[in-house]
Structure formats: C-alpha cells, structure tokens
C-alpha positions in Angstrom: 211.6 17.7 102.8 208.8 18.7 100.5 207.0 20.7 103.2 207.9 23.5 105.5 206.2 24.8 108.6 205.3 28.4 109.4 204.7 29.3 113.0 203.6 32.4 114.8 203.1 32.5 118.6 200.8 34.5 120.8 202.0 34.5 124.3 199.9 35.7 127.3 202.1 36.8 130.2 200.4 37.5 133.5 201.9 40.7 134.9 203.2 40.7 138.4 201.1 43.5 139.8 199.6 43.3 143.2 196.0 43.9 142.0 193.9 43.5 138.9 194.0 45.6 135.8 190.9 47.7 136.5 190.1 46.8 140.2 191.7 46.5 143.5 191.2 42.8 143.9 194.2 40.7 144.7 195.7 38.3 142.1 197.5 35.9 144.5 197.6 32.4 143.0 195.8 29.5 144.8 193.1 31.4 146.7 189.7 29.6 147.2 187.4 30.1 144.2 185.7 33.5 143.9 187.3 35.0 147.0 189.3 37.5 144.9 186.6 39.1 142.8 184.9 42.4 143.8 181.8 43.9 142.3 183.6 45.3 139.3 185.1 41.8 138.5 181.6 40.4 138.8 180.3 43.0 136.3 177.8 44.5 138.6 175.8 47.4 136.9 177.3 50.9 137.5 180.8 49.8 138.3 183.6 51.6 136.5 187.2 50.6 135.7 190.3 52.3 137.1 193.5 51.7 135.2 196.4 50.0 137.1 199.5 52.1 136.3 201.9 49.3 137.3 200.7 47.2 134.4 201.4 50.0 132.0 204.9 50.5 133.4 205.6 46.8 133.0 204.4 46.7 129.4 206.6 49.7 128.5 209.5 48.0 130.3 209.1 45.0 128.1 208.8 47.1 125.0 212.1 48.8 125.8 213.8 45.5 126.5 213.0 44.2 122.9 213.8 47.6 121.3 210.2 48.0 120.2 208.1 51.1 119.3 206.4 52.4 122.4 202.9 53.7 121.8 202.7 57.4 123.0 199.0 57.0 122.8 197.3 53.6 123.5 193.6 52.9 123.5 191.5 50.2 125.2 188.8 48.4 123.2 186.0 46.1 124.0 186.4 42.6 122.5 182.9 41.2 122.5 182.2 37.5 123.0 180.0 35.3 125.2 181.5 32.7 127.5 180.4 31.7 131.0 183.7 32.8 132.7 183.5 36.3 131.1 181.0 38.2 133.3 180.8 41.4 131.3 180.3 39.7 128.0 183.4 41.4 126.6 187.1 41.6 127.3 188.9 44.9 127.6 191.9 44.7 125.3 193.8 46.9 122.8 193.4 46.6 119.0 194.6 49.5 116.8 196.7 51.4 119.3 198.7 48.9 121.5 201.1 50.0 124.2 204.0 48.2 122.5 204.5 48.1 118.7 207.0 46.4 116.5 210.1 44.9 118.1 212.4 41.9 117.8 213.9 39.1 119.7 217.1 37.3 119.0 217.1 33.5 119.7 219.9 31.0 119.7 219.5 27.9 117.5 220.8 24.4 118.0 223.6 24.7 115.5 225.0 27.7 117.4 223.7 30.3 115.0 221.2 33.0 116.0 218.0 34.2 114.4 216.0 37.5 114.8 212.3 37.0 115.2 210.0 39.9 114.6 207.4 40.9 117.3 204.3 42.4 115.8 203.0 44.0 119.0 202.4 43.5 122.7 199.2 44.8 124.1 197.6 45.0 127.6 194.4 43.2 128.2 192.4 41.6 131.1 192.2 37.9 131.7 188.9 36.0 131.8 187.8 33.7 134.7 188.3 30.0 134.7 185.9 27.2 134.0 186.3 24.2 136.3 185.1 20.8 135.0 186.9 18.1 137.0 185.2 18.7 140.4 181.6 18.8 139.2 179.9 15.7 137.8 178.0 16.8 134.7 178.4 20.5 135.6 180.9 23.3 135.1 182.0 25.5 138.0 183.1 29.2 137.4 186.0 30.7 139.3 186.3 34.5 138.8 189.5 35.0 140.8 191.5 35.3 137.6 188.9 37.6 135.9 190.5 41.0 135.3 194.1 39.9 136.0 196.4 42.0 133.8 198.0 40.3 130.8 200.5 41.3 128.2 199.8 39.5 125.0 203.0 39.3 122.9 202.4 38.5 119.2 205.2 37.3 117.0 205.5 37.5 113.2 205.0 34.2 111.4 208.8 33.7 111.2 209.4 30.5 113.2 210.3 27.6 110.9 210.0 24.6 113.2 209.0 23.5 116.7 212.5 23.8 118.1 212.7 27.4 117.0 209.3 28.0 118.7 210.6 26.6 122.0 213.8 28.7 121.7 211.7 31.8 121.2 209.5 31.0 124.2 212.5 30.3 126.4 214.1 33.6 125.5 210.8 35.4 126.1 210.5 33.6 129.5 214.1 34.7 130.4 213.4 38.3 129.5 210.2 38.7 131.5 211.8 37.1 134.5 214.9 39.4 134.2 212.6 42.4 134.0 210.6 41.1 137.0 207.3 41.7 135.2 206.1 38.1 135.6 207.2 34.9 137.3 206.5 33.1 134.0 205.2 30.0 135.8 203.6 28.1 133.0 202.2 25.4 135.3 200.2 28.1 137.2 199.1 29.9 134.0 201.4 32.9 134.4 202.6 32.3 130.9 200.4 30.6 128.3 201.1 30.1 124.6 198.8 29.9 121.5 200.5 28.6 118.5 199.4 29.5 114.9 200.6 26.7 112.6 200.4 26.3 108.8 202.3 24.3 106.2 203.3 25.0 102.6 205.4 23.5 99.9 209.0 24.4 100.0 209.6 27.4 97.8 206.0 28.8 98.0 205.7 32.3 99.2 202.0 32.3 100.1 201.1 31.2 103.6 199.0 28.1 104.0 195.7 28.1 106.0 196.6 28.2 109.7 195.1 26.7 112.7 195.5 28.0 116.3 196.4 25.7 119.1 195.2 27.3 122.4 196.6 27.5 125.9 199.7 25.2 125.7 201.3 25.3 129.2 204.8 23.9 128.9 207.8 24.1 126.6 207.7 20.4 126.0 204.0 20.4 125.0 204.5 23.4 122.7 207.1 21.4 120.7 204.9 18.2 120.7 201.7 20.1 119.7 203.4 21.9 116.8 205.0 18.7 115.5 201.7 16.8 115.7 199.7 19.6 114.1 202.1 20.1 111.2 202.1 16.4 110.5 198.3 16.3 110.7 198.0 19.2 108.1 200.5 17.6 105.7 198.6 14.3 105.8 195.3 16.0 105.1 196.7 17.9 102.1 198.5 14.9 100.7 195.3 12.9 100.9 193.5 15.6 98.7 191.8 17.4 101.6 192.1 21.0 102.7 192.9 22.7 106.0 190.0 24.5 107.8 190.9 27.6 109.7 190.0 26.8 113.3 191.0 26.8 116.9 192.2 23.5 118.3 193.1 22.1 121.7 196.2 20.0 122.4 195.6 16.8 124.4 198.9 15.9 126.1 197.7 12.5 127.2 196.9 11.4 123.6 199.5 13.7 122.0 197.0 15.1 119.5 195.1 18.2 118.7 191.4 18.3 118.3 188.9 20.9 117.0 187.5 23.3 119.5 185.7 25.9 117.3 186.0 27.7 114.0 188.7 30.4 114.0 187.4 33.9 114.7 188.6 37.0 113.0 188.6 40.6 114.3 185.1 41.3 112.8 183.6 38.5 114.8 184.5 40.3 118.0 182.8 43.6 117.1 185.6 45.6 118.6 184.9 49.2 119.6 186.7 51.7 121.9 186.1 51.2 125.6 183.9 54.1 126.5 184.7 54.0 130.2 188.5 54.4 129.8 190.3 57.5 128.4 193.2 56.9 126.0 196.5 56.6 127.8 199.1 59.2 126.7 202.7 58.9 127.8 205.6 61.3 127.1 209.3 60.9 126.7 210.0 61.6 130.3 207.8 58.6 131.4 209.6 56.3 128.9 213.0 57.4 130.0 212.1 56.9 133.7 211.1 53.3 132.9 214.2 52.9 130.8 216.3 53.8 133.9 214.7 50.9 135.7 215.9 48.3 133.2 218.3 45.7 134.5 221.2 44.2 132.6 219.5 41.9 130.1 220.5 38.4 129.1 222.5 39.2 126.0 224.4 42.0 127.7 225.1 39.8 130.7 226.3 36.9 128.5 228.7 39.2 126.7 230.0 40.5 130.1 230.5 37.0 131.4 232.6 36.2 128.3 234.8 39.3 128.7 234.9 39.5 132.5 235.1 35.9 133.5 236.5 34.4 130.3 233.7 31.9 130.0 232.9 30.3 126.7 230.0 31.7 124.7 228.0 28.5 125.5 228.7 28.5 129.2 228.0 32.2 129.5 224.7 31.7 127.6 223.6 28.9 129.9 224.4 30.9 133.1 222.9 34.2 131.8 219.7 32.6 130.6 218.3 33.0 134.1 218.7 36.2 136.1 218.5 34.1 139.3 221.2 31.7 138.1 223.4 34.5 137.0 223.1 36.3 140.4 223.8 33.0 142.1 226.9 32.3 139.9 228.3 35.8 140.6 227.9 35.2 144.4 229.8 31.9 144.1 232.6 33.5 142.1 233.0 36.3 144.6 233.7 33.7 147.3 235.9 31.2 145.5 237.5 33.5 142.8 237.3 30.8 140.1 234.7 31.5 137.4 235.2 28.4 135.3 234.8 26.0 138.2 231.8 28.0 139.5 230.2 27.8 136.0 230.6 24.0 135.9 229.3 23.4 139.4 226.3 25.8 139.1 225.2 24.8 135.6 225.9 21.1 135.8 226.1 19.6 139.3 223.7 22.0 141.1 221.3 22.2 138.1 221.1 18.4 138.0 219.9 18.4 141.6 217.4 21.2 141.0 216.0 19.4 138.0 215.6 16.2 139.9 213.9 17.9 142.9 211.9 20.3 140.6 213.3 23.4 142.3 214.2 26.8 141.1 217.7 28.0 141.9 216.4 30.6 144.4 215.2 27.5 146.4 218.5 25.7 146.1 219.3 23.3 149.0 222.9 24.6 148.8 223.4 28.3 149.1 225.8 30.3 147.0 228.0 30.9 150.1 228.3 27.2 150.8 228.9 26.2 147.2 231.6 28.9 146.9 233.2 27.5 150.0 233.3 24.0 148.5 234.9 25.3 145.2 237.5 27.3 147.2 238.6 24.0 148.8 239.0 22.4 145.4 241.0 25.4 144.2 243.4 25.4 147.2 243.8 21.6 146.8 242.4 20.9 150.3 240.3 18.3 148.5 240.3 16.7 145.0 237.5 17.1 142.5 236.5 13.5 143.2 236.3 14.1 147.0 234.4 17.3 146.2 231.5 15.2 144.8 231.3 13.3 148.1 231.3 16.6 150.1 228.6 18.0 147.7 226.3 15.1 148.4 226.8 15.5 152.1 226.0 19.2 151.8 222.7 18.3 150.2 221.8 16.3 153.4 222.8 18.9 156.0 223.4 22.6 156.6 227.1 22.1 157.3 229.7 24.0 155.3 232.3 22.2 153.1 235.0 22.9 155.7 232.9 21.3 158.5 232.2 18.2 156.4 235.8 17.8 155.3 237.0 18.0 158.9 234.3 15.7 160.4 234.8 13.0 157.8 238.6 13.3 157.5 238.4 14.1 153.7 241.4 16.4 153.5 243.6 15.7 150.6 247.0 14.0 151.2 249.7 16.3 149.8 252.6 15.1 151.9 255.1 14.0 149.2 256.7 11.5 151.7 253.3 9.8 152.4 252.4 9.7 148.7 255.8 8.2 147.8 255.4 5.5 150.4 252.0 4.7 148.9 253.4 4.5 145.3 256.2 2.2 146.5 253.7 -0.2 148.0 251.5 -0.2 144.9 254.5 -1.0 142.6 255.8 -3.7 145.0 252.4 -5.4 145.1 251.9 -5.5 141.4 255.1 -6.8 139.7 253.2 -8.3 136.7 251.6 -4.9 135.8 255.0 -3.2 136.3 256.5 -5.4 133.6 253.6 -4.8 131.3 254.0 -1.0 131.6 257.7 -1.2 131.1 257.3 -3.3 128.0 255.2 -0.6 126.4 251.6 -1.2 127.6 251.1 2.4 128.9 247.4 1.8 129.3 248.3 -0.1 132.5 249.1 3.2 134.1 245.5 3.8 134.8 245.5 0.6 136.9 248.3 2.0 139.1 246.4 5.2 139.6 243.3 3.3 140.6 245.1 1.1 143.1 246.9 4.1 144.6 243.7 6.1 145.0 241.9 3.1 146.4 244.7 2.7 149.0 244.5 6.4 149.9 240.7 6.3 150.0 240.7 8.9 147.3 242.6 11.4 149.3 246.0 11.4 147.5 246.7 14.5 145.5 246.1 13.4 141.9 248.8 15.6 140.3 251.5 14.5 142.8 250.5 10.9 142.5 250.6 11.0 138.8 254.1 12.5 138.7 255.6 10.2 141.3 254.1 7.1 139.7 255.6 7.9 136.3 259.0 8.6 137.9 259.0 5.3 139.9 257.8 3.2 137.0 260.5 4.5 134.7 263.2 4.1 137.2 
C-alpha cells in the first residue's frame, strides 16, 4: 500500500436528560413537529437560558469513565451561523474551556490486539432543529422539537488508521455511553451521530493531508462504507494530479458515495464569543467524587471479571461485556443454571441470532433470562440433549411456556435408561450387517452412520454419551 488513511471522529451523543439543555421542554422522541419547543427554544426576545445540571453530571460521568481531565471551570460560547433550523442564529457550545479535556479509549482490533485512541475533548452543546424535505413538495419544513436538546460532542485525535478501526472506536464509545446510562445511543433516531474527518497521505509521511469532513453518518455500517469511499476518492484525485479541497461532504448511502455540501469552516468563521447570558460553571472535587461514586462497572472491568469469575475466554467475555444489558442478562441466566460457559454460548450465539433477525435489543428478548436459564439447566442435568434443546428453544420463541412445560408436553425427555438404549443399539446393529462388517474391517467413519440411525430410532432422545459408549462396545464385541 502506497497510501495510508488518517481518521478523526466527532461524535454527537444526545444526553438522556428529561428536558432540554437550557429550557424545560421535553426531548421525547417521536412527538409531532414543533410540540416540544417553548418560547426560549423559539428564540423569543427577552428569554434567558437556565442550565440543566443533569447534562453537566452526565458529561462529567463520561469524562471519568475515559480517565479524562475534568474542567473545574467550563465556559459556554456562542457559535454563530445562520441556518433555518437554528432560531437564535447561534448555537451555545463550549470552545476553550470544555467540561471534559483530554482522555483515552482502548479499542479491540480484528487481530486480537488493542489500541489506545486519544480523545481531545468532550464538550456540552445544544442541538439544532431539523429540516424536513421529504413531506413538502418544493419546500422545506422546520421542526424545532430537537432545538436545544443537550449534546455531548466527543472529539477524537486523528489516530484511527482505517475504517474498521473507526467502527471499533464507535462501538466502544456506544458501549460506554450505554453502560453509563447517559444516552440510549440509538443511531437510527439520531441519539448518536458521527462526523468523520478523513485525509490520506503517502506511507512514511508525517504531515497530515488535507481533510474532508463527512457529516451526520447514522450507522456503524455506513461509517465504514463512507470512510472507504472517501479515502479512495481522495487517492484517485491525487494520483490524477489534482488536489483535495477542505470541505464538508455528505454520504449518500443509496449511491455509496460522498458529495460536496459546503466549504469547510474553521473556528474564525463562527465568530465565537463567550455566552453573555450564562455564568461559567465551576465544580469542585466533592462534586467530581460524588459523580465518580455513581459510576457502574465499566466494560473492560466487567470483561476481566467474567474471565476470572466465570472462566470465560477473553473473546467470549468481551462479546458478553460489550453491552451492559447483555452482561446483566447473562449473569441472570448463570444464577439460574450455574453454568457460565453454556450460558455464554446460548446468550451470545443462539439468542443473539434471534434478536438480530427480529431487530430487537436484548432487553426486549422474546425469551427471558429466567426461561433461558431453565432451558440450560435441563441440558446440564441431562434431562434433554443439546440437539433437543434447540427444538425446545424454538418452541419457547413461539410461546410463554417454560422449558420444563415444553419438555413434558412434547415428550422430549432424554432416554437415559441403559437397558432401553442397549436394546436400541442391538436393533441398529442387527439391521445393518453390511455396515457392521465395514466398521470391523477398519472403516471407522461408518460409526457416524450407526449414531445417526440410533438417534433417528430414538427420535433424538437417546443420551448421546451412553449411546456412543454402548455402540463402541457392541461393535467391537
């Protein structure tokens, strides 16, 4: 590879407060347009902002989670620009004195290694409204429900080397904000939006190339595709003798391409100045320690505990611990069935496949932790085999019955009576003399045939271990 990509991400996280950053309006998603905007949100003359302390607490909580510097004094500034969905003609943000300073985030790479990515800052700001184009022929509608919603903008250092690293970083960030409970991170609803700054340079160069910014990418998959396309576009331009223009671009998912939106602004373009209607926020050590006391067990710590307490592999522990909801679900299942390894497999593989197919989060799982724990307990005590468990699992998806109720009603209990299994083995051997001779002449692969015949005859209910042992004994006799 002659070229290398340099990526920095700006992630806007909608904070899970009950009201807006500077007004008492609700921020509930899905309300009818302009029903959640009061006179302050509409920028009526004479209205004044009142700071939402819950947003500050959430920002500090995030800063502590990434081991960042916490600004003892943070100052709000006006970022001036004109856009139809920005009623005041400026956005209240933070420039020189953000609430959260430098921190870091460790991400897992595909080869199993880890990488520490620097975080430059995380500052509090208010969101703009929303322009609606699709419902108005030749016109644009303005919905100000979102105007004033509290955001935490998290800015990374330009230390991500490719699209997959960018996605890994985003997923880790998504995991942390959900663990902390400061945002639901729902990208489809705009609770987490990503701007990607992308540049390319020759391998070995130390100077950064001219960057472009891709705005408001709303899924992990689109982030990866947008970065790949933009890097390729820039390389093609440079190799053809052209030069990259610093600009803001949009990603078109339907065409899988980026297109120019406007020239890239710099800080001077926004004419920042301190917000005169808000005093600086000053917090002390006692406030920070009070927030620290609210921190939950975070993903890395939970992963390490799962490895030591439940003896899971690093990979399995990482998958389970990536989501606080999945981790809590897993521990509920383990408490019931007392088998961490089986629980890990069923939660992260079988149940997750169902959730992915039905586009559900684990908190909306069609099978509760209690019911899944009951199913795994029946595998562990050999009431049913792993194969029959799949049948029971499918039945549980279609009803509210427990595993025990389904096993009893469908007669799925595993046959462990050695006399019954021996009789079954004798019948299979007697009915297949040709295969018996093949096995005894050294063709051991035929053994799978006998297992299949015996399981078929028992309708899958024979205990596999007992069946295996008896078949070997009888075939060698």
